[in-house]
N, C-alpha and C positions, 0 to 999 in steps of 0.2 A: 770770123772775129769781128767784133764791133770796132769802129774807128775811135781811137782815144783822143779826146780833145786835149790840146796843149795847155800849158800853164801860163801862156802869154807873158805878161810882165810881173809875174809873182817873183819876189825876191826873199832871201833869208839874210838876217842881220843881227847885230848885237850879240855875238857869241859870249856866253858866260860860263864859268866853272866856279863852283863853291869848293874850295880846297878839300881834298879827301883826308880822312882820318881812319886809321885802322879800326878803332872802336870809338863810340861817342855816347855820352849820357843824354844827348839831345834827341828829339823825335824827328820823324820825317817832316813834320809840319815846319820845323825850324829851317831845315835845309831848303825846302821848297820856297819858304818865305824869303830866304836869303837869295835865291835865284831870282825870284820876282823883283826884289828891291834892286838887284844889280842890273837887271834888264831895264827897268825904268830910269835908273841913274845913268846907265851907259848910253841909252838912246836919247836921253835928254827929254823924256816925255812924263807928263803926270800919270800917275797910276790910273787915274780915271779914264785916260784916253785908250788904254789897253782894254778893248772891249770883247776879246775872245781869249779863251785859255784851253789848253790841252794838257792833261796831267797824267803822268805815269809814275807809279810807286807801288812797291810791295808791302811797305810798312805803314801806309797811311791809315789803314783800317783801325777802328771801325768807320772812320770817315771815308767818303768818296770825294770826287772833285767838287761837288756841290757844297759839301761841308766846308771844303777849303776856302770857298769864296768868302764865307763869313769870317774865318780865321784871318784872311788877308784884307778884309774890308773892301772887297771889290764888287762892283755891280757889272755884270757882263750880259751880252745879248747872244753870245755863242759859247758853248761849253762842251767839252768832251773829256771822257775818262777812258784811257787806253790801256787795259790790263794785258799787254802782250810782251812784257819783258823787253828782250833785246831787239824786238822788231817795232816796239812802240814809237821810236823816234821817226822812222820812215812813215809809218801809218799816220802819225800826227802831222807830218809835212803834207801828205796828200789831202787829208781832211781840212787842215787849216787853209791850204791853198785854194781849195774849192770854196770855202767860206769867204775868203777874201775876194775871189773872182765874182761870186754871186752878190756881194754886198752885204752878206750876213754879219761880217765883222770888218773893221778897218785894219786893226792890228791884233794879231793872235800871238800870245806867249805860249811856246811849247816848252813845258818845264818837266823835269824828272828829278827825283831825289829819294834817297833812303837813308835810314840810320842803320847802325850795326852795333848791337850790343854783343857781349861775348856769347850769348846763346841765341842771337837773332837767326843766324843761318840754320841752326838745328830746328828752331820753331817753324821757320818758313818751309823748310823741306818736309816736315811732318804733315803739313797741310796743303802742299803744293798742288796735288791733283789726285784724282782717284787712281789713275794709271800708276802713279808713283807708289801708292799704297798696295795695289794689287800685284804689280809686276816687279818692283824693286825691293821692297821690304822682305819678301821671302828669301832673297839672297843675302839678307843681313846688312844691307846698305841702304840708308835713306837719302843719300845725297846724289848729286849729278855725276860724281866721279866714276861710279860704276857704269852708268849709262854711256858716258863718253869713252870709257875704256872699251865698251862693247863696240861702239861705232868705229873707233880707232883701230882696233884689232881687225875688224872686218875690212876696212879700207886697206890696211897693210897687206892682208892676205890676198885681196882681190887685185890690187893695182901695183903691188911691189914697193910701196913706200917704206922707208927705213926711218928709224928714230932720229938719225942725223938730219933728215930732211925736215922734220918738224922742228928739231933743234936750231936749224939755220934761221928759221923764221923767228924763233924765240930770242935768239942772240941779237938779230938785227933790231927787233922791237926794243930790246933792252938798251942797245946803242942809241936809239932814238929818244928813249925815255931819260937817258942821262943828261940830255939837253933840255928836258922839260922840268922846269922848277917845281911843278905841281905833282909830278909822278912820285909815287910812294917808293919805288925801288930805286935806290941810289948807288948800288954797287954794280960794276961791270959783270957781265956773264959770258963765260967762254963756252965753246962747244963741249970741251972736256968736262966742265962743271955740270953742264946740262945732262950729258950722257951718264955721268957717274952719280947723279943725284939719286936719292932713295926712291924706290917704287912706292906709288900710292895706290894704284889699281892697275895691275898689269894690262897693257904695256905703258900706261901713264906714269910719268915720273914727276918729281916735285914741281919743276918749272913748266910743265904742261898745264898746270891747274891754276885757274885764276884765283886772285885773293880777294875775298869779300871785304868791303869797307863801307864807310859812310861818306856822303857827298852829294853833289847836285850839279846838273848841267841844264842849259837852256838857250834859247834863241827866239827871235821874233820873225813872223811871217807877215808880209805886207806887199802892197803894190810898189813898184819901182818908184813912181812919183812920190809916194809917201816917204820912202827911204831918202830920196834926194831932197825932199823938203826939209827933212830933219837933219840933213848933212851926214847921213850914215854911209859907211862902206857896206857893200852888200855883195852876195853871191846870187846869181840868177838860177832859178830852178828850170832846167831844161826838160826833165822827164822824171817819172817815178812809177814804180810798180809795187804791188804787194800780192801775196798768194798765201793761202792757208790750207793746211793738210794736203800738200802736193804729193803726188805719187803714192797714194795710200795702199797700193798693192805691193810696193817694194817691201820685202820681208824685213830688211834692215836699211836704214837710210844711208844712201851713198850719193845723194843728190837732193837739192832743194828746189823751191819754187822758182828760184832765179832761172833755172834751166828752161822753164816753160815760158818765161816772160822776157828774157834778156833781148831778144830780137825786137820785141815791141818797145822795150825801154830805149834802145839806141835809135830806133826809127823815129820815136817821138822826140828824142833829144837832138836828132840831126847829126849825130856823131857815131863813131864805131869804137870798139875796144882799142884800136890802134891810135886813137886820138886822145886817150885818157892819160893824164900826167901823174895821177896817184890814185890809190885805192885805200879807203878807210873801211876795213871789214870788221864785223863783229867777231870777237876773238876770245870767247870764254875758254876754248881749247883749240890747239893747232889744227886738228883735223877739219874744223869748221872753216878755218882759213883756206885750206886746200880746196874744199868744196866750192867756196865762193870764187876762188881763182878760176876754177874750171867752168862753173855754171854761169858766171858773168862773161865768159867768152874770151878770157885772156889766154887760155889753152883749152885743149879738148879733154873730155872725161878720161880720167886715168893718166893724163899727162902732167898732173900736178907735181909729182916728184921731179920729173925732168925739168919742168919750168923753174922749180925752186933751185935746182942744182946749177942752172945756167944764168941765174939772175942774182942781183944784189938788191937788198930791200931797205937799206938805210935811206934817209931823206934825199941824199945826193946820189943814190944808186941807180941802177938800170930800171928798177921797178919800185918807186917809193911806195912804202906800205906801212899803214898804221904809225904815222910819223910822230904822234904824241907818245908812243910806247904802247898804245892800245891798253886794253884791260889787263893783259898778261903782265905788263910792267908798270902801268899807271895805277891799276886797281880797278875793282868792279864795284861801283857804288850802286848796287841793286839795279833797279830799272833805269837808272841814269846811264848804265853801260850801253844802252841802245842809242843814247844821244851823244856819247863821247866822240864817236867818229864823225858825226855830223858837225858838232861844234869845231872839231879840228879841221874838218874840210872847209868850213866857212873861214876860219882863220887863215888857212893856207891861200885862199883865193882873194882875201882882202888885205893881206900883208899884215895881219894882226897876230902872227904866230907867237907863242910863248917860248918855243924851243927851235928845233931843227926846221929849216924851211926848204921846200922843194924848189929848185931853181926854175924860174919862169913858168910856174904852174898857171895854167889857164883853164883846165877842165879836169874834174875829178869825179869819182864814183864813191858814194858812201852806201854801205849796205847793212842790213840788220837781220837778226835771227833770234827766235825766242820760243819759249814755252816747250821745253823738253818733256816728252812723255816716254820714258824708258828707251825706246828704240828709234826715236826721231823727234826733231823739233818741228812744231806745227806751223810757225809763222816765219815768213821771210819777206824781204822787200829790199829795194835799192832805189837810189836817186842819182841823177846826173846833175852836178852843179858846175857853174862856169863863172869866171870873172866877168865883170861888166864889159 
């Protein structure tokens, strides 16, 4: 294995959320522009000083990132478009960090945003991938619910997970969301309500399924000296990994790329799972939460259900998890879902939390997952962040 160079003094700063809305008549461009404006204002920098940009969006088409530069009136010397859904935020961090280290950019804005019209989700799933057309449509379902029901049922049969295990995570995330003023879900959720909710795609029930919405997320990547010169609070980037199409011979996904690279992640960061104060995981469905708990080394493969039963996941619990409520209770603003946990992680480490705060948080893991193709998600990644 090649030696992974570190990220030296690269930091993440100026976390931004454009408030979510269930539906919006505005386009993705509007949400992305709101993110960029808030980044510049929050960091106290002229837009012209932001000389790098990484963009993630499902609904920006027919434009790409380069088209967006004209909409935003920006002249950049480094630009990236990351069409990797829930993994885009982590991938953006890695690429932006290397751009800053090499001097290709001084300040990189990592932005993500999408709109959501009443028919947006249907239109997106209809053209999501060739795999979706070939493998999912013959079953009469064009969306992700059937795919994640398939993965969930397999995990339950193989490792003995029960619906109440997934429900415990969902209830804890809702508790966290109730203290987040920007979360879309405002009502408490009990385990009984979770278990008695209607079936959507067996074994998935209503509260297992993420709610699409419109909104945006973003943050800035720069050298520590730049952040300190601007008077910004920041989180240090200790390590980061990404992996695509991991374990292609597995007939059904029960592990992700994190399992291949977690040791390298912690080695690069100089910490271990036992040193982590919180996890912000990509959570479009609870089974993916469990895979990340296992593959990132917090428990062994197949021990996820036991780990859930013996821990509490509220911000003040034994294992703080998705402290903003995550997508399952805050909402999934398209590709911005892959940035939500990163933005929350920065807030926890800089004391800029909007809601529940993890006591004495010093080090956290943020992780991403994206691009589901019927029986697996193809993209995974994670980063270790730390307080100054």
